[in-house]
N, C-alpha and C positions, 0 to 999 in steps of 0.2 A: 407691556411692562410693567411700566412707571404707572400706567391709567388705574392698571387692576390692583396694584400693589397700594396707591393712593385711597383708593375704594374699600379696600379692606380694612387701612389706617382710617378713614372718616367712619366705618361700621363697628371698630371697635369703641374710636372714642361718644363714639353717640350710647353705644352698649356701656360706655363705664359714665356714661351721665346720668343712665335710665337709672343703672343701677345705685351712684350716688344717692338720687329723688326717691327710687322703695328705701333704701334704708335711713335719708331723713326723716319718712314719715313713721318708718318701724316707730327711731327715737321720739315722736310724738304723742305716743300711745302711752298710756297710764301705767304706772308702774306698781307691780305686785308688789301686796308689803312685804316690809324688808326681814322683818323676823317671827316664826311662829311662836306666840304665848300660849301660856297652859288654858286650856279652855275654862273656864268656868262650870260649877259644880250645875250638876241636872236639876238641881231644885231651885236654879235661878232660871228663869224661861223668859226668851228674847221672841220676839216675832216682827218679822223685817219686811216694807214695802216700799215703792217707786213708783208713783205717780207722776202720769204722762208725764214721763224721761226726765223728770226735774227735779219733783220734790223725795227723800229721801226720809222712812219714819224706822223708829225702832221703839218695840212698845216691851215695857221689861219688867220682871213681877219678878222679887227676892222672894220664893216661899222656901226658904229655910231657917233656921230655929237660929243662925248666927246674921252677925251683920256683913257683906258681899261687896265688895269692890272690884264692879264690871266696866268693861268697855262693848260696843257695839264692835264689827266687824264687815268688811268687803272683800270681792274678790281682786279690785284692785284699791292700790293705797289711798286714801282719803287724806287730802292738804286743804284745809289745816286737820289735824288727824281725831277724833272724837273724846270729846272728854272723859276721863273715867268716874262713876259716878258708884256712889257708894250708899250702898240701898240699907236701909234696914229691915229687918223682921215683917214679912207682909207688907212692905211698900214698892210702890209701881213710879217705875221714870218712861219720858219721853224724848228719845233724843231725834232730834228732826231739822233737819236742813235744807234750804231751798235755791238749788244753784243747778244750773243745765250741766248734766253728764252725761256720756257718752250712748244717748239714748240706751234700751234694756240688757245692757249685758254688764250694767252692777246689779249685782245679786248679793243680798244679806247672809256672811258666811256663819255668823250668830255669836256666841258673847266668851270674851278668853277672860281671865284674873288680870287686876292691873294693882 
């Protein structure tokens, strides 16, 4: 009976260790953005791309009649966060970052007002 109890205790300890590894791995995943900001007006266009799972680029164009302040957003929090761009009517801007990311799981979400 002692041998059986020892086996159960060993299995429980091993399960706890595996659970801890799983939690540590989950904690290392990038966090989602903390707070949702107001979306940019529809007259400001943004198109994003991830190239070779490394380079992210967003092309922004202000088609509004007024100056707009916008920032690109992604499905994960980007550290450091992209800058806020002030675009005059008709102005274009490009956000570009060359940095290893977690594969193709990064997706451009859109532009938000800042």
